[in-house]
TIVEX-701144 format. One record per atom (N, C-alpha, C): residue number from 1; x, y, z; atom name. Coordinates in nm, 3 decimals. Layout:
TIVEX-701144
  seq       px       py       pz  atom
  NUM        X        Y        Z    CA
...
***
This chain:
TIVEX-701144
  seq       px       py       pz  atom
    1    0.692   -4.218   -3.860     N
    1    0.698   -4.257   -3.713    CA
    1    0.792   -4.160   -3.642     C
    2    0.907   -4.159   -3.690     N
    2    1.023   -4.065   -3.623    CA
    2    0.971   -3.929   -3.608     C
    3    0.892   -3.863   -3.725     N
    3    0.839   -3.738   -3.718    CA
    3    0.745   -3.723   -3.601     C
    4    0.662   -3.824   -3.582     N
    4    0.560   -3.811   -3.468    CA
    4    0.625   -3.815   -3.337     C
    5    0.728   -3.891   -3.320     N
    5    0.802   -3.903   -3.195    CA
    5    0.865   -3.754   -3.162     C
    6    0.929   -3.713   -3.270     N
    6    1.000   -3.581   -3.254    CA
    6    0.903   -3.475   -3.226     C
    7    0.774   -3.475   -3.289     N
    7    0.675   -3.383   -3.261    CA
    7    0.627   -3.384   -3.113     C
    8    0.610   -3.500   -3.057     N
    8    0.557   -3.535   -2.929    CA
    8    0.662   -3.476   -2.838     C
    9    0.792   -3.509   -2.863     N
    9    0.892   -3.453   -2.752    CA
    9    0.897   -3.299   -2.781     C
   10    0.898   -3.244   -2.883     N
   10    0.893   -3.096   -2.885    CA
   10    0.777   -3.040   -2.823     C
   11    0.654   -3.098   -2.849     N
   11    0.530   -3.053   -2.777    CA
   11    0.547   -3.051   -2.626     C
   12    0.590   -3.174   -2.582     N
   12    0.604   -3.198   -2.422    CA
   12    0.707   -3.094   -2.373     C
   13    0.815   -3.072   -2.440     N
   13    0.927   -2.989   -2.387    CA
   13    0.865   -2.847   -2.389     C
   14    0.783   -2.804   -2.481     N
   14    0.734   -2.660   -2.492    CA
   14    0.638   -2.651   -2.385     C
   15    0.543   -2.749   -2.357     N
   15    0.451   -2.736   -2.245    CA
   15    0.523   -2.724   -2.127     C
   16    0.613   -2.813   -2.100     N
   16    0.688   -2.823   -1.978    CA
   16    0.758   -2.678   -1.940     C
   17    0.834   -2.634   -2.039     N
   17    0.895   -2.506   -2.019    CA
   17    0.799   -2.392   -2.003     C
   18    0.686   -2.382   -2.068     N
   18    0.582   -2.280   -2.044    CA
   18    0.526   -2.295   -1.904     C
   19    0.499   -2.418   -1.862     N
   19    0.444   -2.439   -1.718    CA
   19    0.529   -2.398   -1.610     C
   20    0.662   -2.424   -1.617     N
   20    0.780   -2.361   -1.537    CA
   20    0.782   -2.236   -1.533     C
   21    0.745   -2.139   -1.645     N
   21    0.781   -2.011   -1.644    CA
   21    0.677   -1.918   -1.598     C
   22    0.552   -1.987   -1.574     N
   22    0.435   -1.910   -1.522    CA
   22    0.462   -1.876   -1.380     C
   23    0.439   -1.753   -1.341     N
   23    0.460   -1.709   -1.214    CA
   23    0.352   -1.755   -1.113     C
   24    0.382   -1.777   -0.991     N
   24    0.269   -1.814   -0.883    CA
   24    0.213   -1.689   -0.840     C
   25    0.086   -1.660   -0.869     N
   25    0.015   -1.534   -0.839    CA
   25   -0.121   -1.583   -0.800     C
   26   -0.157   -1.544   -0.678     N
   26   -0.301   -1.573   -0.616    CA
   26   -0.354   -1.461   -0.527     C
   27   -0.483   -1.442   -0.550     N
   27   -0.548   -1.341   -0.480    CA
   27   -0.659   -1.411   -0.397     C
   28   -0.657   -1.374   -0.263     N
   28   -0.765   -1.435   -0.179    CA
   28   -0.861   -1.338   -0.155     C
   29   -0.993   -1.385   -0.163     N
   29   -1.126   -1.294   -0.140    CA
   29   -1.164   -1.336    0.002     C
   30   -1.151   -1.225    0.093     N
   30   -1.196   -1.264    0.222    CA
   30   -1.297   -1.166    0.280     C
   31   -1.416   -1.226    0.335     N
   31   -1.521   -1.155    0.388    CA
   31   -1.564   -1.183    0.517     C
   32   -1.500   -1.279    0.580     N
   32   -1.548   -1.325    0.704    CA
   32   -1.467   -1.269    0.825     C
   33   -1.528   -1.255    0.950     N
   33   -1.464   -1.215    1.069    CA
   33   -1.417   -1.327    1.149     C
   34   -1.438   -1.453    1.095     N
   34   -1.403   -1.577    1.177    CA
   34   -1.256   -1.586    1.184     C
   35   -1.216   -1.577    1.313     N
   35   -1.056   -1.574    1.358    CA
   35   -1.001   -1.706    1.306     C
   36   -1.058   -1.811    1.319     N
   36   -0.999   -1.946    1.269    CA
   36   -0.975   -1.942    1.120     C
   37   -1.060   -1.877    1.045     N
   37   -1.031   -1.859    0.907    CA
   37   -0.920   -1.766    0.881     C
   38   -0.910   -1.658    0.960     N
   38   -0.797   -1.557    0.939    CA
   38   -0.663   -1.633    0.970     C
   39   -0.655   -1.728    1.069     N
   39   -0.545   -1.794    1.083    CA
   39   -0.511   -1.896    0.996     C
   40   -0.609   -1.949    0.929     N
   40   -0.606   -2.044    0.820    CA
   40   -0.545   -1.976    0.692     C
   41   -0.581   -1.864    0.661     N
   41   -0.520   -1.773    0.545    CA
   41   -0.374   -1.751    0.577     C
   42   -0.336   -1.727    0.704     N
   42   -0.198   -1.694    0.717    CA
   42   -0.129   -1.822    0.708     C
   43   -0.169   -1.945    0.752     N
   43   -0.118   -2.061    0.730    CA
   43   -0.075   -2.091    0.588     C
   44   -0.192   -2.062    0.497     N
   44   -0.179   -2.093    0.364    CA
   44   -0.060   -2.002    0.306     C
   45   -0.072   -1.879    0.340     N
   45    0.033   -1.786    0.287    CA
   45    0.172   -1.823    0.325     C
   46    0.199   -1.856    0.447     N
   46    0.320   -1.911    0.497    CA
   46    0.367   -2.033    0.415     C
   47    0.269   -2.116    0.391     N
   47    0.301   -2.254    0.320    CA
   47    0.340   -2.215    0.170     C
   48    0.271   -2.106    0.111     N
   48    0.298   -2.071   -0.038    CA
   48    0.418   -2.020   -0.028     C
   49    0.458   -1.914    0.052     N
   49    0.585   -1.848    0.044    CA
   49    0.703   -1.930    0.094     C
   50    0.682   -2.043    0.160     N
   50    0.782   -2.139    0.185    CA
   50    0.832   -2.209    0.076     C
   51    0.721   -2.272    0.009     N
   51    0.750   -2.358   -0.104    CA
   51    0.777   -2.281   -0.239     C
   52    0.732   -2.149   -0.250     N
   52    0.744   -2.064   -0.370    CA
   52    0.784   -1.922   -0.323     C
   53    0.898   -1.906   -0.288     N
   53    0.944   -1.775   -0.224    CA
   53    0.915   -1.654   -0.310     C
   54    0.912   -1.674   -0.453     N
   54    0.883   -1.560   -0.545    CA
   54    0.733   -1.548   -0.573     C
   55    0.641   -1.621   -0.508     N
   55    0.498   -1.615   -0.534    CA
   55    0.460   -1.471   -0.489     C
   56    0.345   -1.418   -0.569     N
   56    0.278   -1.293   -0.561    CA
   56    0.151   -1.327   -0.490     C
   57    0.108   -1.277   -0.375     N
   57   -0.001   -1.293   -0.308    CA
   57   -0.064   -1.167   -0.265     C
   58   -0.195   -1.157   -0.281     N
   58   -0.278   -1.044   -0.238    CA
   58   -0.391   -1.095   -0.161     C
   59   -0.434   -1.031   -0.051     N
   59   -0.534   -1.094    0.034    CA
   59   -0.643   -0.961    0.018     C
   60   -0.754   -0.972   -0.030     N
   60   -0.847   -0.852   -0.049    CA
   60   -0.954   -0.871    0.066     C
   61   -0.966   -0.759    0.145     N
   61   -1.055   -0.754    0.252    CA
   61   -1.185   -0.674    0.229     C
   62   -1.302   -0.739    0.256     N
   62   -1.426   -0.636    0.255    CA
   62   -1.526   -0.705    0.349     C
   63   -1.634   -0.642    0.361     N
   63   -1.739   -0.710    0.454    CA
   63   -1.685   -0.706    0.601     C
   64   -1.717   -0.809    0.668     N
   64   -1.674   -0.825    0.799    CA
   64   -1.541   -0.862    0.832     C
   65   -1.450   -0.884    0.722     N
   65   -1.324   -0.939    0.732    CA
   65   -1.225   -0.828    0.778     C
   66   -1.267   -0.703    0.783     N
   66   -1.172   -0.602    0.821    CA
   66   -1.127   -0.619    0.961     C
   67   -1.183   -0.702    1.040     N
   67   -1.132   -0.729    1.184    CA
   67   -0.982   -0.786    1.176     C
   68   -0.957   -0.864    1.065     N
   68   -0.839   -0.934    1.061    CA
   68   -0.724   -0.834    1.053     C
   69   -0.745   -0.711    0.989     N
   69   -0.634   -0.619    0.978    CA
   69   -0.647   -0.498    1.072     C
   70   -0.750   -0.501    1.153     N
   70   -0.762   -0.377    1.254    CA
   70   -0.676   -0.411    1.372     C
   71   -0.604   -0.301    1.400     N
   71   -0.512   -0.309    1.525    CA
   71   -0.575   -0.366    1.651     C
   72   -0.684   -0.316    1.669     N
   72   -0.770   -0.347    1.795    CA
   72   -0.821   -0.484    1.791     C
   73   -0.862   -0.551    1.681     N
   73   -0.929   -0.676    1.684    CA
   73   -0.862   -0.800    1.620     C
   74   -0.743   -0.777    1.546     N
   74   -0.680   -0.883    1.478    CA
   74   -0.608   -0.979    1.565     C
   75   -0.623   -1.107    1.541     N
   75   -0.567   -1.214    1.624    CA
   75   -0.445   -1.274    1.532     C
   76   -0.412   -1.210    1.431     N
   76   -0.285   -1.243    1.363    CA
   76   -0.206   -1.120    1.334     C
   77   -0.191   -1.036    1.412     N
   77   -0.129   -0.905    1.398    CA
   77    0.016   -0.930    1.369     C
   78    0.103   -1.004    1.438     N
   78    0.230   -1.022    1.421    CA
   78    0.267   -1.095    1.277     C
   79    0.184   -1.180    1.250     N
   79    0.199   -1.249    1.106    CA
   79    0.168   -1.153    0.995     C
   80    0.065   -1.071    1.014     N
   80    0.039   -0.952    0.906    CA
   80    0.160   -0.869    0.901     C
   81    0.197   -0.813    1.010     N
   81    0.319   -0.723    0.995    CA
   81    0.436   -0.781    0.940     C
   82    0.472   -0.904    0.984     N
   82    0.578   -0.972    0.918    CA
   82    0.572   -0.991    0.774     C
   83    0.459   -1.044    0.736     N
   83    0.427   -1.062    0.592    CA
   83    0.419   -0.954    0.500     C
   84    0.362   -0.838    0.552     N
   84    0.358   -0.711    0.483    CA
   84    0.478   -0.638    0.473     C
   85    0.575   -0.686    0.543     N
   85    0.736   -0.629    0.524    CA
   85    0.794   -0.668    0.399     C
   86    0.748   -0.789    0.349     N
   86    0.815   -0.841    0.214    CA
   86    0.752   -0.772    0.111     C
   87    0.810   -0.813   -0.005     N
   87    0.758   -0.752   -0.151    CA
   87    0.660   -0.836   -0.226     C
   88    0.632   -0.965   -0.159     N
   88    0.542   -1.047   -0.223    CA
   88    0.410   -1.078   -0.179     C
   89    0.383   -1.028   -0.050     N
   89    0.246   -1.036   -0.003    CA
   89    0.183   -0.892    0.036     C
   90    0.059   -0.879   -0.031     N
   90   -0.004   -0.758    0.004    CA
   90   -0.150   -0.782    0.072     C
   91   -0.173   -0.703    0.165     N
   91   -0.321   -0.707    0.219    CA
   91   -0.376   -0.574    0.185     C
   92   -0.502   -0.583    0.104     N
   92   -0.566   -0.465    0.052    CA
   92   -0.705   -0.464    0.104     C
   93   -0.749   -0.357    0.164     N
   93   -0.875   -0.321    0.235    CA
   93   -0.962   -0.239    0.141     C
   94   -1.085   -0.276    0.137     N
   94   -1.175   -0.195    0.052    CA
   94   -1.219   -0.082    0.128     C
   95   -1.199    0.042    0.066     N
   95   -1.226    0.174    0.135    CA
   95   -1.380    0.180    0.144     C
   96   -1.462    0.132    0.054     N
   96   -1.607    0.135    0.069    CA
   96   -1.645    0.060    0.187     C
   97   -1.586   -0.057    0.216     N
   97   -1.609   -0.145    0.330    CA
   97   -1.577   -0.070    0.457     C
   98   -1.455   -0.007    0.462     N
   98   -1.414    0.068    0.570    CA
   98   -1.508    0.174    0.609     C
   99   -1.564    0.249    0.506     N
   99   -1.665    0.350    0.529    CA
   99   -1.789    0.300    0.592     C
  100   -1.824    0.190    0.534     N
  100   -1.959    0.118    0.598    CA
  100   -1.939    0.065    0.736     C
  101   -1.827    0.020    0.773     N
  101   -1.796   -0.031    0.904    CA
  101   -1.729    0.065    0.985     C
  102   -1.719    0.199    0.948     N
  102   -1.668    0.309    1.025    CA
  102   -1.519    0.287    1.077     C
  103   -1.451    0.232    0.976     N
  103   -1.305    0.198    0.989    CA
  103   -1.222    0.308    0.936     C
  104   -1.132    0.356    0.995     N
  104   -1.037    0.455    0.938    CA
  104   -0.901    0.394    0.910     C
  105   -0.817    0.455    0.820     N
  105   -0.684    0.413    0.784    CA
  105   -0.596    0.389    0.918     C
  106   -0.612    0.480    1.006     N
  106   -0.531    0.478    1.130    CA
  106   -0.563    0.351    1.222     C
  107   -0.680    0.295    1.193     N
  107   -0.715    0.182    1.273    CA
  107   -0.659    0.051    1.214     C
  108   -0.590    0.051    1.099     N
  108   -0.542   -0.059    1.009    CA
  108   -0.411   -0.084    1.072     C
  109   -0.364   -0.221    1.054     N
  109   -0.227   -0.251    1.099    CA
  109   -0.119   -0.185    1.009     C
  110    0.003   -0.163    1.049     N
  110    0.104   -0.117    0.961    CA
  110    0.125   -0.214    0.847     C
  111    0.145   -0.151    0.725     N
  111    0.172   -0.235    0.600    CA
  111    0.051   -0.277    0.533     C
  112   -0.077   -0.237    0.575     N
  112   -0.197   -0.289    0.508    CA
  112   -0.235   -0.169    0.422     C
  113   -0.260   -0.194    0.298     N
  113   -0.296   -0.115    0.192    CA
  113   -0.437   -0.105    0.191     C
  114   -0.491    0.017    0.121     N
  114   -0.638    0.036    0.098    CA
  114   -0.653    0.032   -0.055     C
  115   -0.777   -0.009   -0.100     N
  115   -0.803   -0.003   -0.243    CA
  115   -0.954    0.059   -0.254     C
  116   -0.987    0.142   -0.359     N
  116   -1.106    0.210   -0.366    CA
  116   -1.225    0.110   -0.362     C
  117   -1.210   -0.002   -0.430     N
  117   -1.317   -0.096   -0.450    CA
  117   -1.265   -0.241   -0.447     C
  118   -1.300   -0.329   -0.357     N
  118   -1.251   -0.464   -0.338    CA
  118   -1.291   -0.559   -0.468     C
  119   -1.423   -0.538   -0.506     N
  119   -1.458   -0.623   -0.640    CA
  119   -1.373   -0.580   -0.759     C
  120   -1.357   -0.450   -0.782     N
  120   -1.267   -0.415   -0.886    CA
  120   -1.124   -0.455   -0.871     C
  121   -1.069   -0.452   -0.750     N
  121   -0.936   -0.510   -0.717    CA
  121   -0.924   -0.670   -0.744     C
  122   -1.037   -0.734   -0.711     N
  122   -1.030   -0.885   -0.747    CA
  122   -1.025   -0.913   -0.877     C
  123   -1.124   -0.836   -0.970     N
  123   -1.122   -0.856   -1.115    CA
  123   -0.988   -0.815   -1.178     C
  124   -0.931   -0.710   -1.124     N
  124   -0.803   -0.658   -1.185    CA
  124   -0.698   -0.754   -1.166     C
  125   -0.691   -0.819   -1.042     N
  125   -0.580   -0.913   -1.011    CA
  125   -0.601   -1.044   -1.108     C
  126   -0.727   -1.078   -1.127     N
  126   -0.760   -1.199   -1.208    CA
  126   -0.709   -1.165   -1.355     C
  127   -0.734   -1.044   -1.399     N
  127   -0.703   -1.003   -1.542    CA
  127   -0.546   -1.000   -1.542     C
  128   -0.477   -0.977   -1.444     N
  128   -0.313   -0.976   -1.431    CA
  128   -0.268   -1.126   -1.415     C
  129   -0.371   -1.222   -1.426     N
  129   -0.313   -1.345   -1.411    CA
  129   -0.318   -1.428   -1.275     C
  130   -0.368   -1.352   -1.177     N
  130   -0.381   -1.412   -1.060    CA
  130   -0.486   -1.521   -1.050     C
  131   -0.455   -1.626   -0.969     N
  131   -0.564   -1.733   -0.944    CA
  131   -0.643   -1.679   -0.836     C
  132   -0.773   -1.709   -0.839     N
  132   -0.880   -1.644   -0.746    CA
  132   -0.913   -1.764   -0.647     C
  133   -0.902   -1.713   -0.523     N
  133   -0.945   -1.812   -0.419    CA
  133   -1.050   -1.747   -0.325     C
  134   -1.169   -1.785   -0.320     N
  134   -1.280   -1.729   -0.221    CA
  134   -1.257   -1.806   -0.085     C
  135   -1.210   -1.735    0.011     N
  135   -1.205   -1.791    0.142    CA
  135   -1.331   -1.802    0.214     C
  136   -1.372   -1.917    0.262     N
  136   -1.504   -1.939    0.333    CA
  136   -1.472   -1.994    0.484     C
  137   -1.541   -1.964    0.587     N
  137   -1.539   -2.012    0.704    CA
  137   -1.528   -2.170    0.695     C
  138   -1.460   -2.221    0.787     N
  138   -1.460   -2.369    0.810    CA
  138   -1.341   -2.429    0.721     C
  139   -1.328   -2.554    0.701     N
  139   -1.213   -2.615    0.617    CA
  139   -1.108   -2.626    0.701     C
  140   -0.987   -2.650    0.640     N
  140   -0.851   -2.676    0.710    CA
  140   -0.787   -2.557    0.723     C
***
């Protein structure tokens, strides 16, 4: 019986230590031009970085979502500029979507990066251990 208790304690300790050592990494998949959704994503990012300052966050844009990071149309310009200055939040725009929507790099907000293919970027992030969140209009 003592061996069983010892085994349970060792198992619980190992699981607890392993859970605490996993980094907080999340990639958001954003395709909507809904400005309320853009503001919600910023709210989520701020909440995550406040409670987990070392969290790694990437927001991948394609489809109609490019307006969130375009200088002319963004309703969250100041937030993106501020977050992009840090080392743990990345905004990645699909170059294929940019071409389809006639958006050039000089139309993007400062600090916003481009990637050749959004789908490949999302898959790569998941392979690197990032949790995947598909952002849809509506919700909180």
